[in-house]
N, C-alpha and C positions, 0 to 999 in steps of 0.2 A: 728687398736684397733675400736673395736666396738663402737658403737655411744651410749649406755647405758654406758659405761666403760668411755667412755669422758664426759659424763654428771656427772657422779660419782665423778672423779677427779675434775671437775670444781667445783662442789658442795663441797667437802672437801676442797680445797682450799680456798673457798669463806668462809667457816665455820671456817678454821685455822685463817684466817685474823681477822676475827670479835672476836675470843676466846681471841685474843692477848691483846683485850682493857678489857677482864672481870677481875674481881678484884680476888685477891686469894681466897676471901671467896668462890667462886664457885667451889675449889677443894673439896666440900664436895660429889662431885659426883665420886672420885676417891677411888680405894682400895689400901692399903699399897704401891702397885706397880706401882701407878700414872696412873692406867689404868681406863678409864670411862667405870663405869659398870650399871649406874643408868638409866633405862628408862625414855622416856620424858612421859608426862601425854597424856591420849588419846584425839584426837579430840572431839570437842562438836558441836552440832548444824546442824549435817548432816541433809539435806533435799535431797529428789528425787522428781522429777516432770518429768510427760513424757509429750511431747511436740508433737504436730500434724505433725510435719516434721519427725515424725518416730525414736526419740532418746529419751534418758532419760539424763536429765540434773541435775548433782548433786553440791551441795554446801555445804561448813561446815565453821565454824568460823576459821579466821586464828589463827594459833598455838600461845598461850601466852608464849610460851618458859618457861615453868615450866616442873621439874618433877613430878614423882609419889608422892613427899611429899609437892607438891605445890611450892617448891622453885624456884627462877628464875635463874635456872643456866644452862639452854641451851643458845646456842649462835645461831643455825638456827636449822630448821628442814626442811625435805621433806615428802612427803606423798605417800602413798600406797593405792588404793582401792581394795576392796574385793567384789566380786558378789558371793551370795549362797556359801559363804565359801571358794571360792577360788580366787587367787590374779587375777585380772582383768587387771590393767595397765601394757603394756610392759616395762616402764621406770617409775622410779620415778619422782613424781611431784612436783614442787616448788609453784605451784598455789593453791590455796584451792577450786578448780572447776574443774569439769571433764565432758565431755559428752560422754555418751556409746552409739555409733552407732551399736553395734552388739547386736541386741534385736530381739525377735520374736513377733509379734502382739500377744496381749491376754495372754501372760505370765506374771506372779507376779515374779519379784525378790526383793531379799534383798541385800541391800548396808551396808557395814561398812569401816570405813577408819582408817588408822594408821599414827602415825608420827614417823620419823626416825631420831636419831640425827647424828651427825658430825662422831660419833665413830661406828656407825652403829647399835647401841641400838635401838630396834623398840618397840612402845608403843603397849599397849593392844588393842583391838578392840574398836572402837566408839560404841555409840548405834546405832542400826540398822535401817536403814530406807526402808520401803517396798513400793513398788508401782506395779501398773499394766500398762503393755506396750500396749497403744492402745485397741483394742479390741472394746466391746460395753462400751461407757461411761455410767456410772452409775449416776441417779440422784434418789434420793428418793421423790416422790411426794405423799404427803398425803393429804387426803381432809377430812373434818370432819365439818357437820354442828353443832355440838356441840361448834366448836370456837368462833362463835358469834350469839348465839340464840337471834333472835329479833334486830339483828344489835348490840348487845352489847357483848364485847370480854370478855370469861369467863376464867380467869386466869389459873384455875385448869385443864381445858380442854386445853389449850395451852401446858402446861407442859407434860401432858399424851401425845399429839399428837407430840410433839417436842422429847419427849425421844424415841417414836416408831419410828420416821423418822431415828433418829441417830442410834438406834439399826438395823434398817435395812439398813442402808448404809454402817456401818462398818461390819455387821454380828457379832457383839458382844451382847451378851445377858445382860450383865453388863454394867449399863449406865456409871459407872466411869471408867471402862475398856475401853468401847467405846470411850469416850472422850480422854482418854490417848492414844488410838492409832492414833489420828489425831494431836496431839502435841508431836513429837519426843523429847527425853532429858528433859521432863516435871520434872521440881522440885517445890518444894514450895517457891522457891526464884524467880521465872520466871514470867513475866507479859506478859498479853494477853490484846491487846487493841482491842475494839469492835467498828467498824466504823457503824453508824446508820445514818438514812437520816431525819434532821428536818427543810429542806427548807420550807415545808408547813405544818402548824399545823394542817390543815383539812385532810393532809393524811401523817403522819409521820411513822417512824419506830415504831411499837407498843412497848410500854414497857414491856407488858406482856411477849413478846419473849424475851427479855432481862433477865427479872427475871428467865423465865425458861431455859435459856441458862446457866445463873450463878449457878442456883440450881444443874444444871448438872456437871458444872466444878469443882464445890466444891465437889463432889463426886470423883473427881480423889485422887489418890496418898491414897487410903483409907480412904478418907474422909477429908485429911488435907490440901487440895488445898485452901490457903486462898481467900475469896472474895474479900479482899482488893487489891488483885494483879490483879484484871479485871479493865480496865479503860475504860469506854464508852466515846466517843467523835464525834463531828462532828465541822465543822469549822464555824459553824451559831452562832448568836447572843444569848447569854444566857437567858438574860431578856424576849425577844422578840420572839424568836424560839424553842431553847433548853428547857428552863422548861416549856414553856405551851405545849410542846410536850410530857412531862413526865420525863425530864431528868434535874431536878434542879443540881444546883452546889453540889457537895458533896465530902468530903474528910475526912470519919470517919472511924477509925478503926474498922473491922469487917464487912463492907458493902463496894459493889462495888464502885468505884469513878465514877464521872461525871464530865465531863470539855470541855469546847471550846478549840479549838487548835487556834483561831484567834489571831495573834500575837506571837504566839508559834512555831516560824519556826526555822530550822537550818539554818547557814550562807552560806552553799554551794548552789549554783544553781542547779536547778534540771530540768529533762525533757528537756534537750539542750537548755535551756532558761535562761537569765539572769534576768528574771522578776518572775521565779517561784522557790519556795523554799519548801521542802520538810516539813511535819509536825513534829516537835521535839517528838510529841507522837508515831507516826509511826516508826520514826529513833530510839528511846529507846525500844520500845517494842521487846520482843522476839518472840511474834506470832501476828497474826491478826485474826480477823474474821468479815468478810462481812456480814451487815445484810441490804440489799436493798429493796426497797419497789415497788410494780408492778404499774408501770404507764407510761404514755406516755411523750413525750418531743418533744417542737416547733421546735428542731433544730435536735436534734439525732433520733427523733421517738418514742425511748424506752430509757427509764431510768432506767436500774436494776444492775446487778452485776458489769459492768464494769464501767459505768458512775458514780456509786457511790462513786468510789474513786477520783472523783473530788474535794471531800471534804478533802484530805490530801496534797492539793498544796495550796499555799499562794493566788493566782490569778486565781480562776476557770473561773471567767467571761471574762478573757483574751483568753481562749482557746476553744471558741466556734465558731470559723471560719469553713469555708467549712464542715459544718454537724458534727463539734466538731472531725473531722477526718484528721490525725490519732492520733490526741492528746489524745483520749480515751485509746489506747494501748498503748501510750508512756507514759500516766500516771501511767496506772494499773502495767504496767512493773516495777515500781519504787519500787512496794510492793508485787509482785507476790509470792516471796520467802519467804515472812513471812505469806502470808495467807494460814490457815490450814483449813478453813472452811467457806462456804457461806451458809446461812440461809436466803429463800428467803420468805419476808413477802407479801403472797398473801392472807391474811385474806379478805381484800379488794382490790379494784385496781380501776383503770382509763383507760378508752379506747379511749379517747377523750377529746381534750381540752386542757392545757399545764400542766406543772408539778408541779402547784399549786392547779388545779382543784379538788374539793373534789371528793372522791370515787363515780363511777357511772356505774362499772359493776354490773347488776343485773340479776338474784339474785349474792349475793356476791360469790367470789371463794370459801372462806371458806378452803385456802390451806396453806400448808409451804411445801417450797421446800428446798431439803438438798443435798449438793454436794461440790464439789471443783473445778470443771471446768467452769468458768466464760463465756466462750463461749458457752458451752452447756446450762448453765443456761438462758443465755440470748437468744438464740434460742427458748428455751421453753416459756420464758417470751413473746417475740414477737408473738409467735404462739398462746399464750391464748389471747393476746389482740387483734391480728387479727381475730380470732374466733369469741369475740364480735365484732368486726367492721364489720364483715360480715353479723351477725346475724341482726345488724342496719343499713344496706346498705351503709356502709361507706367504702372508699376504702383503700384495705390493707396498710400496711406499709412494704415496701421491705429492705432486708439486702443485696441486690446484689451491685455490684461494683457501681453502680450509685443510688443505692437508699437511702432514707432519713436514714436508719439505717446501713449504709454501714461499719460503724466501726466496727460491729460483724464480717463481712468479714475481715476486716483488722487485727484484733485483733486474729484471726485463722491463719492468714497467715504469709509468712516470712515478715518481720524479727523477728516478735513478737513469734508465735506460743504459744498463750496462751490458747489453748483449742481446742476441737475438732469441727471442721466445718462439719463434716459428721454426727453428731449428726441429727435425725431427729424426732421430737416430732409429738406424734399422741395421739389419743383418746386411754384409756384403759391403760397409763401410771400410772395413779392415784391408789393409795391405799385408800379405800374407809373406812374410820371408823365410 
């Protein structure tokens, strides 16, 4: 007997055992002859991500065991993965994850998943997830002096430049549709958590970027996505760090929320440590947006996309040994599958000092970086900082295995594969507005 048939028989046996405990009310799935004819509901939350090891990782939400009417009548399901409309998986899956190793670099693939119940009824396809397999990593780097004329941020210009960068990155000219393409299965009930950096009031994530982001997000779903479903957060003190940085506590209908995640952690230990716990905001959100600020760090060399997620755990101070390596990659891995967008705040930046030093790159970079690859983002940020350091006769910060910013190399390597270590920053990548 073939392995697939054995797997199928084992599944049906297991499902039948579970069905024995289901109440008679579940029989509304059956026709008058007693045969189960109702399809299970389609899987949701499908996400696809290319990893630098040459694979595409898929994950989706565990099936709620409901049918098409959302009635809780299913006893168990297995899954099938489709790529570009054709069945991909050689055998049915019990886990809600799959790794596609049969890919061609620089190709774009569209994935969907179905659920199959114990009677063989297959659901409709889930919402599709599209991803490019390797090839040239895309970042949209937009620079404009209009972002901060005279050293003062212009909120209207931020909105214009961010919209342009999002449209460029997605290749979609309608801003609402462009954002929708970044958030699979988006509905008006989903929540988007936005991680800002409020460690230093002198150099925080600028709230004008968040305002521009929310303005774009609320254009999704024909302009019906609620601003209230956006939650801006950090692990910093509200009174002395978040509010002075432009993020006062807020929970008002019709506006995006602002809150600290301090003291608000799930009870399960995270990152392989009994002393680290994941933010409940991150745990409960459907999607994440990461908005780091361009600056140096006294222990990791640079703090940008990857290290910004130190604010999603309960004890970041306890994760700073050995140049924060490999903990930066370990911590980012906790939320990588929910992270749908990175917006690098490089309107101002610091090239020397520590992570609380006021902006000292001069002239100001006046740039926004848009992408989804944290490794490529951090390679570009490090390159920009080193460019300034060279201009000021300061030693460059290395991301080699023995360098101060070694966490970038770790994050792009096994077992993390968080992004493209082959990305090479250079002059001319910027779009000047």
